[in-house]
One Martini backbone bead per residue (centre of mass of N, CA, C, O) as a GRO file, in nm:
protein
   84
    1MET     BB    1   0.097   0.035   0.027
    2VAL     BB    2   0.036   0.370  -0.117
    3ARG     BB    3  -0.116   0.625   0.013
    4GLY     BB    4  -0.383   0.444   0.043
    5VAL     BB    5  -0.312   0.251  -0.192
    6THR     BB    6  -0.396  -0.034  -0.369
    7LEU     BB    7  -0.182  -0.263  -0.535
    8PRO     BB    8  -0.148  -0.426  -0.808
    9HIS     BB    9   0.021  -0.749  -0.772
   10ARG     BB   10   0.296  -0.956  -0.830
   11GLY     BB   11   0.418  -1.066  -0.565
   12PHE     BB   12   0.626  -0.842  -0.464
   13PRO     BB   13   0.648  -0.539  -0.344
   14PRO     BB   14   0.813  -0.259  -0.335
   15PRO     BB   15   1.050  -0.168  -0.147
   16ARG     BB   16   1.107   0.129   0.024
   17LYS     BB   17   1.410   0.105   0.100
   18PHE     BB   18   1.511   0.024  -0.217
   19CYS     BB   19   1.327   0.217  -0.364
   20PRO     BB   20   1.307   0.455  -0.584
   21THR     BB   21   1.128   0.727  -0.572
   22PRO     BB   22   1.026   0.734  -0.880
   23LEU     BB   23   0.891   0.452  -0.853
   24LEU     BB   24   0.675   0.538  -0.644
   25ARG     BB   25   0.544   0.773  -0.827
   26VAL     BB   26   0.376   0.582  -1.010
   27TYR     BB   27   0.146   0.530  -0.782
   28ASN     BB   28   0.053   0.850  -0.760
   29GLY     BB   29   0.098   1.005  -1.063
   30ASP     BB   30   0.343   1.181  -1.129
   31LEU     BB   31   0.477   1.056  -1.382
   32GLN     BB   32   0.239   1.068  -1.576
   33THR     BB   33   0.198   1.378  -1.557
   34ILE     BB   34   0.474   1.434  -1.691
   35PHE     BB   35   0.496   1.254  -1.942
   36PHE     BB   36   0.175   1.353  -2.054
   37ALA     BB   37   0.235   1.636  -2.108
   38ASP     BB   38   0.218   1.865  -2.337
   39GLU     BB   39   0.456   2.036  -2.187
   40ILE     BB   40   0.785   1.900  -2.196
   41ASN     BB   41   1.097   1.847  -2.132
   42PRO     BB   42   1.314   1.617  -2.266
   43GLU     BB   43   1.529   1.635  -2.033
   44ILE     BB   44   1.351   1.547  -1.804
   45LYS     BB   45   1.295   1.261  -1.917
   46LYS     BB   46   1.574   1.167  -1.930
   47GLN     BB   47   1.656   1.185  -1.629
   48ILE     BB   48   1.425   1.000  -1.522
   49CYS     BB   49   1.516   0.750  -1.691
   50SER     BB   50   1.789   0.715  -1.566
   51VAL     BB   51   1.688   0.641  -1.295
   52LEU     BB   52   1.500   0.395  -1.382
   53ALA     BB   53   1.767   0.248  -1.513
   54GLY     BB   54   1.995   0.296  -1.255
   55TYR     BB   55   2.138   0.585  -1.278
   56VAL     BB   56   2.239   0.701  -0.950
   57TRP     BB   57   2.540   0.856  -0.978
   58ASP     BB   58   2.440   1.132  -1.100
   59ALA     BB   59   2.506   1.437  -0.939
   60THR     BB   60   2.370   1.625  -1.180
   61ASN     BB   61   2.104   1.508  -1.120
   62PRO     BB   62   1.811   1.640  -0.993
   63PHE     BB   63   1.676   1.342  -0.944
   64ILE     BB   64   1.898   1.280  -0.722
   65LYS     BB   65   1.933   1.520  -0.532
   66LYS     BB   66   1.592   1.584  -0.523
   67HIS     BB   67   1.410   1.314  -0.501
   68LYS     BB   68   1.179   1.401  -0.274
   69THR     BB   69   1.073   1.693  -0.435
   70ILE     BB   70   1.074   1.718  -0.756
   71LEU     BB   71   0.831   1.550  -0.863
   72PRO     BB   72   0.591   1.684  -0.698
   73THR     BB   73   0.650   1.961  -0.799
   74LEU     BB   74   0.639   1.917  -1.117
   75ALA     BB   75   0.344   1.787  -1.098
   76LYS     BB   76   0.211   2.050  -1.000
   77VAL     BB   77   0.288   2.243  -1.222
   78VAL     BB   78   0.147   2.080  -1.445
   79ARG     BB   79  -0.135   2.103  -1.316
   80LEU     BB   80  -0.157   2.408  -1.315
   81LYS     BB   81  -0.114   2.443  -1.636
   82GLN     BB   82  -0.369   2.263  -1.712
   83SER     BB   83  -0.586   2.457  -1.548
   84ILE     BB   84  -0.552   2.722  -1.747
   0.00000   0.00000   0.00000
């Protein structure tokens, strides 16, 4: 269960302790909001995909440095822009 949402899955759910934050954001909709936004910088998608692919040692990637706050903040900005 992630933030009160029961997830359909087979096998074991992703362990929060070892699971990268962007992967957990899939379950609350933040990644979908960002990826399917009408206007999103391709560099942002590239940086997120890099993390999801397991390249988590790049200290210049803002999605590594600010992993706990950047995705929810970006998703919130996208939602605000879409509501205008």
